[in-house]
C-alpha positions as a Markdown table, in Angstrom:
| # | Residue | x | y | z |
|---|---|---|---|---|
| 1 | Met | -13.0 | -86.0 | -21.9 |
| 2 | Asp | -15.0 | -83.3 | -23.7 |
| 3 | Ala | -18.7 | -83.4 | -24.4 |
| 4 | Ala | -18.3 | -84.9 | -27.9 |
| 5 | Gly | -16.2 | -87.7 | -26.4 |
| 6 | Asp | -18.8 | -88.3 | -23.8 |
| 7 | Arg | -21.5 | -88.6 | -26.4 |
| 8 | Ala | -19.4 | -90.9 | -28.5 |
| 9 | Thr | -18.8 | -93.2 | -25.5 |
| 10 | Thr | -22.4 | -93.1 | -24.6 |
| 11 | Ala | -23.3 | -94.1 | -28.2 |
| 12 | Val | -20.9 | -97.1 | -28.1 |
| 13 | Val | -22.2 | -98.2 | -24.7 |
| 14 | Thr | -25.8 | -97.9 | -26.0 |
| 15 | Asp | -25.0 | -100.0 | -29.0 |
| 16 | Leu | -23.4 | -102.7 | -26.8 |
| 17 | Ala | -26.3 | -102.6 | -24.4 |
| 18 | Gly | -28.7 | -103.0 | -27.3 |
| 19 | Lys | -27.0 | -106.1 | -28.6 |
| 20 | Ala | -26.9 | -107.6 | -25.1 |
| 21 | Leu | -30.6 | -106.8 | -24.5 |
| 22 | Thr | -31.5 | -108.3 | -27.9 |
| 23 | Ala | -29.7 | -111.5 | -27.0 |
| 24 | Leu | -31.4 | -111.6 | -23.7 |
| 25 | Ala | -34.8 | -111.2 | -25.4 |
| 26 | Asp | -33.9 | -113.9 | -28.0 |
| 27 | Ala | -33.1 | -116.2 | -25.1 |
| 28 | Gly | -36.7 | -116.0 | -24.1 |
| 29 | Arg | -36.3 | -113.2 | -21.5 |
| 30 | Ala | -37.9 | -110.3 | -23.4 |
| 31 | Glu | -39.6 | -108.9 | -20.3 |
| 32 | Glu | -36.4 | -108.8 | -18.4 |
| 33 | Ala | -34.6 | -107.2 | -21.4 |
| 34 | Asn | -37.4 | -104.5 | -21.6 |
| 35 | Arg | -37.2 | -103.7 | -17.9 |
| 36 | Leu | -33.5 | -103.2 | -18.1 |
| 37 | Ala | -33.9 | -101.1 | -21.3 |
| 38 | Ala | -36.5 | -99.0 | -19.5 |
| 39 | His | -33.9 | -98.2 | -16.8 |
| 40 | Ala | -31.4 | -97.2 | -19.4 |
| 41 | Tyr | -34.0 | -95.0 | -21.1 |
| 42 | Val | -34.8 | -93.2 | -17.9 |
| 43 | Arg | -31.1 | -92.5 | -17.3 |
| 44 | Leu | -30.5 | -91.2 | -20.8 |
| 45 | Arg | -33.8 | -89.3 | -21.4 |
| 46 | Arg | -32.6 | -85.9 | -20.1 |
| 47 | Asp | -28.8 | -86.2 | -20.6 |
| 48 | Asp | -28.7 | -87.8 | -24.1 |
| 49 | Pro | -32.1 | -87.8 | -25.8 |
| 50 | Val | -30.7 | -89.2 | -29.0 |
| 51 | Gln | -29.5 | -92.4 | -27.2 |
| 52 | Ala | -32.7 | -92.5 | -25.2 |
| 53 | Gln | -34.6 | -92.6 | -28.4 |
| 54 | Arg | -32.5 | -95.5 | -29.6 |
| 55 | Ile | -33.3 | -97.4 | -26.4 |
| 56 | Asn | -37.0 | -96.6 | -26.9 |
| 57 | Ala | -36.9 | -98.0 | -30.4 |
| 58 | Leu | -35.1 | -101.1 | -29.2 |
| 59 | Met | -37.9 | -101.6 | -26.6 |
| 60 | His | -40.5 | -101.5 | -29.3 |
| 61 | Arg | -38.6 | -104.1 | -31.3 |
| 62 | Leu | -38.2 | -106.3 | -28.2 |
| 63 | Cys | -42.0 | -106.3 | -27.7 |
| 64 | Arg | -42.7 | -107.7 | -31.1 |
| 65 | Pro | -42.8 | -111.4 | -31.6 |
| 66 | Ser | -39.6 | -112.6 | -33.2 |
| 67 | Arg | -39.6 | -113.9 | -36.8 |
| 68 | Lys | -38.6 | -117.3 | -35.3 |
| 69 | Gln | -41.7 | -117.3 | -33.1 |
| 70 | Val | -44.0 | -116.2 | -36.0 |
| 71 | Asn | -42.5 | -118.4 | -38.7 |
| 72 | Glu | -41.2 | -121.4 | -36.6 |
| 73 | Glu | -43.0 | -123.9 | -38.7 |
| 74 | Glu | -41.6 | -122.4 | -42.0 |
| 75 | Ser | -38.0 | -122.0 | -40.7 |
| 76 | Met | -37.8 | -125.5 | -39.2 |
| 77 | Pro | -39.0 | -128.1 | -41.7 |
| 78 | Pro | -39.2 | -131.6 | -40.2 |
| 79 | Thr | -37.3 | -133.2 | -43.1 |
| 80 | Asp | -33.9 | -131.6 | -42.6 |
| 81 | Pro | -31.2 | -134.1 | -43.6 |
| 82 | Asp | -28.6 | -135.2 | -41.0 |
| 83 | Leu | -25.0 | -134.5 | -41.5 |
| 84 | Asp | -23.3 | -137.0 | -39.2 |
| 85 | Val | -19.6 | -136.0 | -38.8 |
| 86 | Arg | -18.7 | -138.4 | -36.0 |
| 87 | Asn | -16.8 | -140.7 | -38.3 |
| 88 | Glu | -15.1 | -137.9 | -40.2 |
| 89 | Pro | -11.5 | -137.0 | -39.4 |
| 90 | Pro | -11.5 | -133.9 | -37.1 |
| 91 | Ala | -9.5 | -131.9 | -39.7 |
| 92 | Arg | -12.2 | -132.4 | -42.3 |
| 93 | Arg | -15.3 | -131.8 | -40.1 |
| 94 | His | -15.6 | -128.0 | -40.3 |
| 95 | Thr | -14.9 | -127.9 | -44.0 |
| 96 | Leu | -17.6 | -130.4 | -44.6 |
| 97 | Ile | -20.0 | -128.5 | -42.4 |
| 98 | Phe | -19.4 | -125.2 | -44.0 |
| 99 | Glu | -19.7 | -126.7 | -47.5 |
| 100 | Thr | -23.0 | -128.2 | -46.5 |
| 101 | Tyr | -24.2 | -124.8 | -45.2 |
| 102 | Glu | -23.0 | -123.0 | -48.4 |
| 103 | Ala | -25.1 | -125.4 | -50.5 |
| 104 | Leu | -28.3 | -124.6 | -48.6 |
| 105 | Gly | -31.0 | -122.5 | -50.2 |
| 106 | Ala | -32.8 | -119.7 | -48.2 |
| 107 | Gly | -35.0 | -121.3 | -45.6 |
| 108 | Gln | -33.2 | -124.7 | -45.7 |
| 109 | Gly | -31.2 | -126.4 | -43.0 |
| 110 | Phe | -29.5 | -129.6 | -41.9 |
| 111 | Val | -29.0 | -131.3 | -38.6 |
| 112 | Leu | -25.4 | -131.6 | -37.5 |
| 113 | Val | -24.7 | -134.8 | -35.6 |
| 114 | Asn | -21.5 | -134.6 | -33.5 |
| 115 | Asp | -19.7 | -136.4 | -30.7 |
| 116 | His | -19.0 | -133.2 | -28.8 |
| 117 | Asp | -20.6 | -129.8 | -28.2 |
| 118 | Pro | -19.9 | -127.9 | -31.5 |
| 119 | Lys | -20.1 | -124.5 | -29.7 |
| 120 | Pro | -16.7 | -123.3 | -31.2 |
| 121 | Leu | -18.3 | -123.9 | -34.6 |
| 122 | Glu | -21.2 | -121.6 | -33.7 |
| 123 | Tyr | -18.6 | -118.9 | -33.0 |
| 124 | Gln | -17.0 | -119.5 | -36.4 |
| 125 | Phe | -20.4 | -119.2 | -38.1 |
| 126 | Ser | -21.1 | -116.0 | -36.2 |
| 127 | Ala | -17.8 | -114.5 | -37.5 |
| 128 | Glu | -18.2 | -115.7 | -41.1 |
| 129 | His | -22.0 | -115.4 | -41.5 |
| 130 | Pro | -23.2 | -112.8 | -39.0 |
| 131 | Glu | -27.0 | -112.9 | -38.7 |
| 132 | Gln | -27.1 | -115.2 | -41.7 |
| 133 | Phe | -27.6 | -118.5 | -40.0 |
| 134 | Thr | -29.8 | -120.2 | -37.4 |
| 135 | Trp | -28.5 | -122.5 | -34.7 |
| 136 | Glu | -30.7 | -124.6 | -32.5 |
| 137 | Tyr | -29.7 | -127.4 | -30.2 |
| 138 | Leu | -31.9 | -130.5 | -30.6 |
| 139 | Glu | -29.9 | -132.8 | -28.3 |
| 140 | Gln | -27.0 | -131.9 | -26.0 |
| 141 | Gly | -24.9 | -134.9 | -25.1 |
| 142 | Pro | -23.5 | -136.5 | -23.2 |
| 143 | Thr | -22.4 | -138.7 | -26.2 |
| 144 | Val | -24.3 | -137.2 | -29.1 |
| 145 | Trp | -25.0 | -133.5 | -30.0 |
| 146 | Arg | -27.6 | -132.6 | -32.6 |
| 147 | Val | -27.8 | -129.1 | -33.8 |
| 148 | Arg | -30.1 | -127.7 | -36.6 |
| 149 | Ile | -28.1 | -125.2 | -38.7 |
| 150 | Gly | -30.0 | -123.3 | -41.3 |
| 151 | Lys | -30.2 | -120.3 | -43.6 |
| 152 | Pro | -33.0 | -117.9 | -42.7 |
| 153 | Ala | -35.6 | -117.5 | -45.5 |
| 154 | Glu | -34.5 | -113.9 | -46.0 |
| 155 | Ala | -30.8 | -114.9 | -46.5 |
| 156 | Gly | -29.6 | -115.4 | -50.0 |
| 157 | Gly | -28.9 | -118.9 | -51.3 |
């Protein structure tokens, strides 16, 4: 592979690492994410300063409090309505959930009540509405799952 190909590969790997480190920080492990990012920065600093700068910028973002931490009270109102789909036919559940989400205004949410872990639904939300929804488990089984699903305040209604 030539130098341009090496740089392109490094850029892709840096992007993937950035997403993984951001997810790690969002999971409450920001210090660990920053330590790993620092190792990546040291490795890239001399050989690819452009990618090293991207890692440096990521580290600065990871050190800031997340919007969720800063605005937790605003983004999670205590009066979110429940959407209990346990008595709905399985074929109708996801349609009902997505219709409910679409009707939300910015900063609003609802609590999904389900009889199983709705994790596949979270993957569908990620594919259809990347970075435009919030997902927080409130209760995780064994017979009832409650998940708050919302639209961030900065998302359109």
